[in-house]
MMTF fields as JSON, N, C-alpha, C and O atoms, coordinates in Angstrom:
{
  "mmtfVersion": "1.0.0",
  "mmtfProducer": "UNKNOWN",
  "numBonds": 291,
  "numAtoms": 292,
  "numGroups": 73,
  "numChains": 1,
  "numModels": 1,
  "chainsPerModel": [1],
  "groupsPerChain": [73],
  "chainIdList": ["A"],
  "bondAtomList": [4, 2, 8, 6, 12, 10, 16, 14, 20, 18, 24, 22, 28, 26, 32, 30, 36, 34, 40, 38, 44, 42, 48, 46, 52, 50, 56, 54, 60, 58, 64, 62, 68, 66, 72, 70, 76, 74, 80, 78, 84, 82, 88, 86, 92, 90, 96, 94, 100, 98, 104, 102, 108, 106, 112, 110, 116, 114, 120, 118, 124, 122, 128, 126, 132, 130, 136, 134, 140, 138, 144, 142, 148, 146, 152, 150, 156, 154, 160, 158, 164, 162, 168, 166, 172, 170, 176, 174, 180, 178, 184, 182, 188, 186, 192, 190, 196, 194, 200, 198, 204, 202, 208, 206, 212, 210, 216, 214, 220, 218, 224, 222, 228, 226, 232, 230, 236, 234, 240, 238, 244, 242, 248, 246, 252, 250, 256, 254, 260, 258, 264, 262, 268, 266, 272, 270, 276, 274, 280, 278, 284, 282, 288, 286],
  "bondOrderList": [1, 1, 1, 1, 1, 1, 1, 1, 1, 1, 1, 1, 1, 1, 1, 1, 1, 1, 1, 1, 1, 1, 1, 1, 1, 1, 1, 1, 1, 1, 1, 1, 1, 1, 1, 1, 1, 1, 1, 1, 1, 1, 1, 1, 1, 1, 1, 1, 1, 1, 1, 1, 1, 1, 1, 1, 1, 1, 1, 1, 1, 1, 1, 1, 1, 1, 1, 1, 1, 1, 1, 1],
  "groupList": [{"groupName": "MET", "atomNameList": ["N", "CA", "C", "O"], "elementList": ["N", "C", "C", "O"], "formalChargeList": [0, 0, 0, 0], "bondAtomList": [1, 0, 2, 1, 3, 2], "bondOrderList": [1, 1, 2], "singleLetterCode": "M", "chemCompType": "L-PEPTIDE LINKING"}, {"groupName": "ASN", "atomNameList": ["N", "CA", "C", "O"], "elementList": ["N", "C", "C", "O"], "formalChargeList": [0, 0, 0, 0], "bondAtomList": [1, 0, 2, 1, 3, 2], "bondOrderList": [1, 1, 2], "singleLetterCode": "N", "chemCompType": "L-PEPTIDE LINKING"}, {"groupName": "GLU", "atomNameList": ["N", "CA", "C", "O"], "elementList": ["N", "C", "C", "O"], "formalChargeList": [0, 0, 0, 0], "bondAtomList": [1, 0, 2, 1, 3, 2], "bondOrderList": [1, 1, 2], "singleLetterCode": "E", "chemCompType": "L-PEPTIDE LINKING"}, {"groupName": "HIS", "atomNameList": ["N", "CA", "C", "O"], "elementList": ["N", "C", "C", "O"], "formalChargeList": [0, 0, 0, 0], "bondAtomList": [1, 0, 2, 1, 3, 2], "bondOrderList": [1, 1, 2], "singleLetterCode": "H", "chemCompType": "L-PEPTIDE LINKING"}, {"groupName": "PHE", "atomNameList": ["N", "CA", "C", "O"], "elementList": ["N", "C", "C", "O"], "formalChargeList": [0, 0, 0, 0], "bondAtomList": [1, 0, 2, 1, 3, 2], "bondOrderList": [1, 1, 2], "singleLetterCode": "F", "chemCompType": "L-PEPTIDE LINKING"}, {"groupName": "LYS", "atomNameList": ["N", "CA", "C", "O"], "elementList": ["N", "C", "C", "O"], "formalChargeList": [0, 0, 0, 0], "bondAtomList": [1, 0, 2, 1, 3, 2], "bondOrderList": [1, 1, 2], "singleLetterCode": "K", "chemCompType": "L-PEPTIDE LINKING"}, {"groupName": "ALA", "atomNameList": ["N", "CA", "C", "O"], "elementList": ["N", "C", "C", "O"], "formalChargeList": [0, 0, 0, 0], "bondAtomList": [1, 0, 2, 1, 3, 2], "bondOrderList": [1, 1, 2], "singleLetterCode": "A", "chemCompType": "L-PEPTIDE LINKING"}, {"groupName": "ILE", "atomNameList": ["N", "CA", "C", "O"], "elementList": ["N", "C", "C", "O"], "formalChargeList": [0, 0, 0, 0], "bondAtomList": [1, 0, 2, 1, 3, 2], "bondOrderList": [1, 1, 2], "singleLetterCode": "I", "chemCompType": "L-PEPTIDE LINKING"}, {"groupName": "SER", "atomNameList": ["N", "CA", "C", "O"], "elementList": ["N", "C", "C", "O"], "formalChargeList": [0, 0, 0, 0], "bondAtomList": [1, 0, 2, 1, 3, 2], "bondOrderList": [1, 1, 2], "singleLetterCode": "S", "chemCompType": "L-PEPTIDE LINKING"}, {"groupName": "LEU", "atomNameList": ["N", "CA", "C", "O"], "elementList": ["N", "C", "C", "O"], "formalChargeList": [0, 0, 0, 0], "bondAtomList": [1, 0, 2, 1, 3, 2], "bondOrderList": [1, 1, 2], "singleLetterCode": "L", "chemCompType": "L-PEPTIDE LINKING"}, {"groupName": "TYR", "atomNameList": ["N", "CA", "C", "O"], "elementList": ["N", "C", "C", "O"], "formalChargeList": [0, 0, 0, 0], "bondAtomList": [1, 0, 2, 1, 3, 2], "bondOrderList": [1, 1, 2], "singleLetterCode": "Y", "chemCompType": "L-PEPTIDE LINKING"}, {"groupName": "GLY", "atomNameList": ["N", "CA", "C", "O"], "elementList": ["N", "C", "C", "O"], "formalChargeList": [0, 0, 0, 0], "bondAtomList": [1, 0, 2, 1, 3, 2], "bondOrderList": [1, 1, 2], "singleLetterCode": "G", "chemCompType": "PEPTIDE LINKING"}, {"groupName": "TRP", "atomNameList": ["N", "CA", "C", "O"], "elementList": ["N", "C", "C", "O"], "formalChargeList": [0, 0, 0, 0], "bondAtomList": [1, 0, 2, 1, 3, 2], "bondOrderList": [1, 1, 2], "singleLetterCode": "W", "chemCompType": "L-PEPTIDE LINKING"}, {"groupName": "GLN", "atomNameList": ["N", "CA", "C", "O"], "elementList": ["N", "C", "C", "O"], "formalChargeList": [0, 0, 0, 0], "bondAtomList": [1, 0, 2, 1, 3, 2], "bondOrderList": [1, 1, 2], "singleLetterCode": "Q", "chemCompType": "L-PEPTIDE LINKING"}, {"groupName": "ASP", "atomNameList": ["N", "CA", "C", "O"], "elementList": ["N", "C", "C", "O"], "formalChargeList": [0, 0, 0, 0], "bondAtomList": [1, 0, 2, 1, 3, 2], "bondOrderList": [1, 1, 2], "singleLetterCode": "D", "chemCompType": "L-PEPTIDE LINKING"}, {"groupName": "ARG", "atomNameList": ["N", "CA", "C", "O"], "elementList": ["N", "C", "C", "O"], "formalChargeList": [0, 0, 0, 0], "bondAtomList": [1, 0, 2, 1, 3, 2], "bondOrderList": [1, 1, 2], "singleLetterCode": "R", "chemCompType": "L-PEPTIDE LINKING"}, {"groupName": "CYS", "atomNameList": ["N", "CA", "C", "O"], "elementList": ["N", "C", "C", "O"], "formalChargeList": [0, 0, 0, 0], "bondAtomList": [1, 0, 2, 1, 3, 2], "bondOrderList": [1, 1, 2], "singleLetterCode": "C", "chemCompType": "L-PEPTIDE LINKING"}, {"groupName": "THR", "atomNameList": ["N", "CA", "C", "O"], "elementList": ["N", "C", "C", "O"], "formalChargeList": [0, 0, 0, 0], "bondAtomList": [1, 0, 2, 1, 3, 2], "bondOrderList": [1, 1, 2], "singleLetterCode": "T", "chemCompType": "L-PEPTIDE LINKING"}, {"groupName": "PRO", "atomNameList": ["N", "CA", "C", "O"], "elementList": ["N", "C", "C", "O"], "formalChargeList": [0, 0, 0, 0], "bondAtomList": [1, 0, 2, 1, 3, 2], "bondOrderList": [1, 1, 2], "singleLetterCode": "P", "chemCompType": "L-PEPTIDE LINKING"}, {"groupName": "VAL", "atomNameList": ["N", "CA", "C", "O"], "elementList": ["N", "C", "C", "O"], "formalChargeList": [0, 0, 0, 0], "bondAtomList": [1, 0, 2, 1, 3, 2], "bondOrderList": [1, 1, 2], "singleLetterCode": "V", "chemCompType": "L-PEPTIDE LINKING"}],
  "groupTypeList": [0, 1, 1, 2, 3, 4, 5, 3, 6, 7, 8, 9, 10, 6, 2, 6, 5, 11, 12, 2, 9, 8, 13, 4, 6, 14, 5, 7, 7, 1, 15, 16, 9, 1, 6, 17, 1, 11, 16, 16, 18, 16, 14, 18, 8, 15, 11, 9, 16, 18, 16, 8, 2, 3, 6, 5, 2, 19, 6, 2, 0, 11, 3, 16, 3, 16, 1, 9, 4, 7, 5, 5, 11],
  "groupIdList": [1, 2, 3, 4, 5, 6, 7, 8, 9, 10, 11, 12, 13, 14, 15, 16, 17, 18, 19, 20, 21, 22, 23, 24, 25, 26, 27, 28, 29, 30, 31, 32, 33, 34, 35, 36, 37, 38, 39, 40, 41, 42, 43, 44, 45, 46, 47, 48, 49, 50, 51, 52, 53, 54, 55, 56, 57, 58, 59, 60, 61, 62, 63, 64, 65, 66, 67, 68, 69, 70, 71, 72, 73],
  "secStructList": [7, 7, 2, 2, 2, 2, 2, 2, 2, 2, 2, 2, 2, 2, 2, 2, 2, 6, 3, 3, 3, 7, 6, 6, 2, 2, 2, 2, 2, 2, 2, 2, 2, 2, 2, 1, 6, 6, 5, 7, 1, 1, 7, 4, 4, 4, 7, 5, 1, 1, 7, 6, 6, 2, 2, 2, 2, 2, 2, 2, 2, 1, 5, 7, 6, 6, 1, 1, 3, 3, 3, 7, 7],
  "xCoordList": [39.199, 38.732, 39.731, 40.85, 39.062, 40.092, 39.98, 39.216, 40.777, 40.835, 39.545, 39.216, 38.853, 37.648, 36.499, 35.697, 36.473, 35.356, 35.572, 34.659, 36.854, 37.228, 36.952, 36.397, 37.404, 37.297, 35.758, 35.342, 34.927, 33.296, 32.871, 32.187, 33.217, 32.746, 33.446, 32.734, 34.589, 34.825, 34.341, 34.235, 33.99, 33.423, 32.096, 31.621, 31.332, 30.013, 30.062, 29.167, 31.079, 31.331, 31.599, 30.91, 32.624, 32.958, 31.899, 31.78, 31.108, 29.75, 28.84, 28.398, 28.576, 27.691, 28.161, 27.333, 29.566, 30.107, 30.123, 30.218, 30.013, 30.143, 31.387, 31.728, 32.217, 33.685, 33.729, 32.732, 34.93, 35.214, 36.546, 37.283, 36.808, 38.132, 38.999, 38.565, 40.289, 41.355, 41.562, 41.128, 42.353, 42.906, 43.89, 44.179, 44.278, 45.342, 44.762, 45.463, 43.35, 42.747, 43.145, 43.185, 43.458, 43.95, 45.065, 45.114, 46.063, 47.408, 47.326, 47.861, 46.671, 46.519, 45.831, 46.292, 44.734, 43.997, 45.01, 45.021, 45.733, 46.575, 47.56, 47.721, 48.244, 49.215, 48.529, 49.129, 47.215, 46.472, 46.405, 46.863, 45.802, 45.559, 46.739, 46.891, 47.621, 48.769, 49.959, 50.62, 50.265, 51.535, 51.263, 52.162, 50.074, 49.906, 48.59, 48.031, 48.331, 47.137, 45.975, 45.512, 45.452, 44.325, 44.45, 43.439, 45.626, 45.84, 45.992, 46.134, 45.942, 46.248, 47.492, 48.476, 47.381, 48.554, 49.686, 50.872, 49.351, 50.335, 51.17, 52.355, 50.353, 50.852, 50.052, 49.126, 50.594, 49.837, 49.549, 48.851, 50.115, 50.05, 48.614, 48.07, 48.072, 46.726, 45.627, 44.538, 45.845, 44.942, 44.263, 44.678, 43.176, 42.584, 42.206, 42.018, 42.111, 41.628, 40.178, 39.745, 39.31, 39.881, 40.066, 39.344, 41.21, 41.562, 40.959, 40.097, 41.184, 40.365, 40.726, 40.09, 41.763, 41.928, 41.371, 41.357, 40.939, 40.717, 39.617, 39.832, 38.642, 37.408, 37.965, 37.642, 38.698, 39.436, 40.183, 39.942, 40.961, 41.98, 41.253, 41.632, 40.327, 39.561, 38.805, 38.74, 38.241, 37.584, 38.647, 38.47, 39.874, 40.89, 41.809, 42.148, 42.105, 42.951, 42.328, 42.874, 41.081, 40.532, 40.579, 39.883, 41.585, 41.902, 42.584, 43.093, 42.542, 43.185, 44.601, 44.931, 45.506, 46.88, 47.418, 48.409, 46.708, 47.258, 46.549, 46.825, 45.638, 44.993, 44.029, 43.774, 43.552, 42.452, 41.072, 40.297, 40.753, 39.581, 39.701, 40.595, 38.946, 39.099, 37.853, 36.907, 37.67, 36.436, 36.113, 36.982, 34.712, 34.332, 34.308, 33.937, 34.657, 34.6, 35.992, 36.099],
  "yCoordList": [64.969, 65.564, 65.733, 66.244, 65.184, 65.181, 66.536, 67.459, 66.503, 67.901, 68.336, 69.501, 67.168, 67.5, 67.962, 68.815, 67.261, 67.829, 69.121, 69.941, 69.364, 70.76, 71.815, 72.858, 71.51, 72.474, 72.722, 73.878, 71.671, 71.822, 72.721, 73.691, 72.501, 73.279, 74.908, 75.885, 75.03, 76.379, 77.093, 78.319, 76.226, 77.071, 77.38, 78.393, 76.652, 76.952, 78.276, 79.119, 78.368, 79.491, 80.652, 81.663, 80.57, 81.672, 82.25, 83.471, 81.413, 81.816, 82.589, 83.69, 82.09, 82.702, 84.101, 84.944, 84.413, 85.674, 86.594, 87.809, 85.942, 86.906, 86.686, 87.443, 85.752, 85.629, 84.45, 83.775, 84.19, 82.809, 82.258, 82.89, 81.096, 80.742, 80.956, 80.798, 81.335, 81.653, 80.376, 79.267, 80.709, 79.787, 78.651, 77.557, 79.148, 78.426, 77.675, 77.152, 77.656, 76.977, 75.523, 75.11, 74.621, 73.224, 73.314, 72.862, 73.89, 73.983, 74.487, 73.898, 75.556, 76.281, 75.153, 74.933, 74.513, 73.559, 72.279, 71.834, 71.806, 70.829, 71.033, 70.168, 72.259, 72.768, 72.979, 72.739, 73.447, 73.529, 72.187, 72.064, 71.174, 69.875, 69.107, 68.484, 69.163, 68.225, 68.854, 68.123, 70.094, 70.71, 71.232, 71.144, 71.802, 72.644, 72.15, 72.8, 70.836, 70.188, 71.046, 71.231, 71.586, 72.485, 73.793, 74.464, 74.256, 75.623, 76.542, 76.065, 77.84, 78.773, 78.256, 77.866, 78.278, 77.794, 78.969, 78.654, 80.098, 81.24, 81.449, 81.78, 81.197, 81.36, 80.54, 80.963, 79.237, 78.526, 78.971, 78.289, 80.079, 80.789, 81.347, 81.568, 81.546, 82.06, 81.26, 81.775, 79.879, 78.978, 78.413, 78.581, 77.741, 76.711, 77.707, 78.901, 77.167, 77.754, 77.634, 76.486, 78.571, 79.978, 80.643, 80.523, 81.408, 82.2, 83.2, 83.634, 83.774, 84.975, 86.318, 87.36, 86.201, 87.621, 87.434, 88.503, 86.468, 86.25, 87.379, 88.108, 87.577, 88.425, 89.911, 90.657, 90.223, 91.701, 91.706, 92.498, 90.906, 90.835, 90.918, 91.719, 90.186, 90.148, 91.497, 91.973, 92.12, 93.56, 94.537, 95.375, 94.423, 95.467, 95.395, 96.376, 93.995, 93.759, 93.114, 93.093, 92.557, 92.001, 90.449, 89.729, 89.945, 88.654, 88.371, 89.254, 87.192, 86.89, 86.614, 86.29, 86.786, 86.637, 85.316, 85.328, 84.282, 83.201, 82.917, 81.927, 83.865, 83.939, 82.711, 82.242, 82.267, 81.117, 81.785, 81.262, 82.992, 83.668, 84.868, 85.571, 85.397, 86.344, 86.937, 86.192, 88.328, 89.05, 88.693, 88.58, 88.46, 88.159, 89.483, 90.551, 89.399, 90.487, 90.89, 91.812],
  "zCoordList": [-70.045, -71.42, -72.582, -72.554, -73.603, -74.735, -75.539, -75.255, -76.475, -77.273, -78.07, -78.291, -78.474, -79.236, -78.454, -78.833, -77.198, -76.317, -75.804, -75.705, -75.441, -75.025, -75.928, -75.586, -77.293, -78.357, -78.52, -78.606, -78.564, -78.503, -77.527, -77.854, -76.27, -75.092, -75.23, -75.0, -75.543, -75.801, -76.95, -76.954, -78.099, -79.09, -78.746, -79.26, -77.911, -77.506, -76.502, -76.544, -75.687, -74.92, -75.637, -75.508, -76.437, -77.397, -78.234, -78.328, -78.858, -79.541, -78.544, -78.873, -77.444, -76.556, -76.213, -75.869, -76.296, -75.838, -76.955, -76.782, -78.333, -79.515, -80.042, -80.951, -79.657, -80.184, -80.975, -81.233, -81.377, -82.195, -81.715, -80.959, -82.174, -81.881, -83.058, -84.199, -82.792, -83.8, -84.622, -84.313, -85.818, -86.546, -85.865, -86.349, -84.752, -84.006, -82.817, -81.95, -82.84, -81.606, -81.523, -80.364, -82.482, -82.241, -81.525, -80.381, -82.091, -81.308, -79.942, -79.003, -79.819, -78.456, -77.434, -76.314, -77.945, -77.22, -76.84, -75.692, -77.737, -77.514, -76.358, -75.497, -76.364, -75.391, -74.065, -73.017, -74.083, -72.953, -72.194, -71.058, -72.89, -72.316, -72.02, -70.969, -73.015, -72.808, -72.055, -71.317, -72.181, -71.744, -70.42, -69.585, -70.08, -69.035, -68.032, -67.148, -68.485, -67.522, -67.4, -66.274, -68.393, -68.458, -67.991, -67.781, -67.793, -67.271, -68.618, -69.744, -68.336, -69.369, -70.042, -69.414, -71.522, -72.25, -72.263, -72.356, -72.184, -72.133, -70.932, -70.949, -69.754, -68.353, -67.316, -66.624, -67.33, -66.444, -64.88, -64.129, -64.533, -63.295, -63.148, -62.066, -64.36, -64.41, -64.039, -63.784, -63.979, -63.536, -64.915, -66.062, -64.509, -65.65, -66.751, -66.517, -67.924, -68.993, -69.286, -69.185, -69.633, -69.859, -68.543, -67.553, -68.684, -67.306, -66.962, -67.726, -65.894, -65.323, -66.167, -66.007, -67.045, -67.65, -69.061, -69.672, -69.712, -71.299, -71.553, -72.521, -70.915, -71.24, -71.342, -72.266, -70.473, -70.459, -71.787, -72.699, -71.811, -73.03, -74.382, -75.236, -74.558, -75.689, -75.893, -77.027, -74.842, -74.974, -75.333, -76.217, -74.577, -74.836, -76.287, -76.95, -76.584, -77.68, -78.887, -79.99, -78.6, -79.837, -79.774, -80.49, -78.723, -78.498, -77.117, -76.426, -76.828, -75.446, -75.858, -76.999, -74.718, -74.852, -75.604, -76.334, -75.357, -76.023, -77.452, -78.129, -77.817, -79.24, -79.426, -80.535, -78.331, -78.484, -78.769, -79.569, -78.086, -78.506, -79.068, -78.596, -80.104, -80.841, -81.098, -81.354, -81.068, -81.548, -82.81, -83.674, -83.065, -84.493, -85.424, -84.937, -86.585, -87.514, -88.049, -88.858]
}
């Protein structure tokens, strides 16, 4: 999957959750796909992006740890 396809897919996912992608999304996506082979860009041990922790982090902090997803508003 290339960066644009991944960005489109996660944009749709974020929109369905009521979130948006951060202003750093392109940089984070590039790291995710090219440096961590599709795993969480902040901690590859979390597994594939979006990792299992992202929803909890957005709810608690307003963004996920790597700042890919953020609450709207």
